[in-house]
Structure formats: C-alpha cells, structure tokens
C-alpha positions as a printed Julia matrix, in Angstrom:
113×3 Matrix{Float64}:
 16.53  -17.21  -72.88
 18.91  -16.56  -75.77
 20.53  -13.18  -76.26
 18.45  -12.62  -79.38
 15.23  -13.34  -77.44
 16.35  -11.01  -74.67
 17.0    -8.17  -77.14
 13.64   -8.76  -78.79
 11.93   -8.66  -75.38
 13.52   -5.28  -74.66
 12.39   -3.94  -78.03
  8.74   -4.71  -77.27
  8.77   -3.91  -73.54
  6.99   -0.58  -72.98
  9.4     0.3   -70.15
 12.56   -0.12  -72.22
 11.82    0.26  -75.93
 11.85    4.08  -75.79
 15.37    3.94  -74.35
 16.72    1.92  -77.27
 18.37    4.18  -79.79
 19.73    1.52  -82.11
 20.51   -2.12  -82.46
 23.19   -3.59  -84.67
 24.62   -7.11  -84.72
 28.4    -7.13  -85.03
 29.64  -10.62  -85.91
 32.65  -11.93  -84.01
 36.07  -11.85  -85.61
 39.1   -13.99  -84.92
 41.53  -12.23  -82.55
 44.94  -11.16  -83.79
 47.77  -12.12  -81.45
 51.33  -10.84  -81.32
 54.38  -11.56  -79.2
 55.47   -8.87  -76.76
 58.95   -8.62  -75.33
 58.85   -8.33  -71.54
 61.44   -8.22  -68.79
 62.36  -11.74  -67.63
 60.63  -11.5   -64.24
 57.49  -10.02  -65.74
 57.41  -12.55  -68.57
 57.73  -15.39  -66.04
 54.91  -13.93  -63.92
 52.65  -13.66  -66.97
 53.43  -17.19  -68.12
 52.75  -18.51  -64.6
 49.27  -17.01  -64.97
 48.78  -18.57  -68.41
 49.44  -15.39  -70.4
 51.84  -16.26  -73.2
 50.58  -14.1   -76.03
 48.86  -10.76  -76.31
 46.2    -9.19  -78.5
 47.66   -7.01  -81.23
 46.05   -3.88  -79.76
 47.78   -4.57  -76.44
 51.19   -4.86  -78.08
 50.69   -1.7   -80.14
 49.48    0.31  -77.13
 52.22   -0.89  -74.75
 54.9    -0.16  -77.36
 53.49    3.35  -77.85
 53.49    3.96  -74.08
 57.08    2.73  -73.88
 57.95    5.39  -76.47
 56.37    8.06  -74.26
 53.28    8.51  -76.4
 49.79    9.11  -75.04
 47.37    6.3   -75.77
 43.59    5.98  -75.81
 42.18    2.46  -76.07
 38.52    1.67  -76.54
 37.78   -2.04  -76.79
 35.09   -4.34  -75.39
 35.03   -5.77  -71.9
 37.61   -8.51  -71.25
 39.83   -7.42  -74.13
 42.9    -6.79  -71.98
 42.83   -3.02  -71.43
 44.11   -3.35  -67.86
 47.31   -5.03  -69.0
 47.95   -2.14  -71.38
 48.5     0.33  -68.57
 49.76   -2.11  -65.94
 52.62   -3.6   -67.99
 54.48   -0.27  -68.39
 53.92    0.54  -64.7
 55.28   -2.85  -63.59
 58.23   -2.48  -65.98
 59.0     0.93  -64.44
 58.89   -0.55  -60.94
 61.18   -3.42  -61.97
 63.68   -0.94  -63.45
 63.38    1.51  -60.54
 61.82    0.05  -57.37
 61.19    3.58  -56.07
 58.85    4.33  -58.98
 55.3     5.39  -58.27
 52.14    5.37  -60.38
 48.91    7.3   -60.05
 45.8     5.59  -61.39
 42.8     7.79  -62.25
 39.54    6.18  -63.3
 36.43    7.99  -64.6
 33.96    6.4   -62.19
 30.95    8.27  -63.58
 31.71    6.89  -67.04
 32.32    3.39  -65.71
 29.08    3.27  -63.74
 27.09    4.2   -66.84
 28.58    1.43  -69.01
C-alpha cells in the first residue's frame, strides 16, 4: 500500500477520520549541507562512522550552543537533532575529561509523537 493510499484509507475509516484535523502534502526539498569544524579526535570519530558533512541547521545550532546560547530545534525524525546536543557535550568532555552532562527528555511528549 502506498503512503497516499494509506492516508486515504484513514480519511474514510470511521474509527480514525474524526481524529484527523488536517492533511497537507509538503514536498521534499534538497538538504543544505555545511562544514563544521570539530576537534581532531571527534572529527576522526565522525568520519569513521561516515559523517563528513552536516545539515545547515546542525551547524547553526552547534555554533550557537558553543557561544553559550540556548537553542530550540524542531525538525523531522532522522534530521540529526541528537548530534546537535551531543557534539558540544563530547567537545566539553574532550577539553575537560571531568565534565558531566545531564540529559533531560520530555518522555510524555515523545510518546505522543
């Protein structure tokens, strides 16, 4: 079943159609990539995992975090959000091995996605 057929089946299904508030097709766009400067060890680790370039939103967010700014990122699944907060944490640990990080995740929000 195609995605379009699946959406159409939900729209006519009596169990689900009342839960649908809206439907809008958003066409895909080409990603924008940028180079990000990383510490040598971190850059090598990323390259060993096949990560050689970053989405522009990742570079902008990481640079803002490096400047001590608060950042909110809202992008689709698999768009690299985890790297945005992990890169600065790993950089801090590389610079100061005694560094610690506290990760807080809104589980209620995540379970409803």
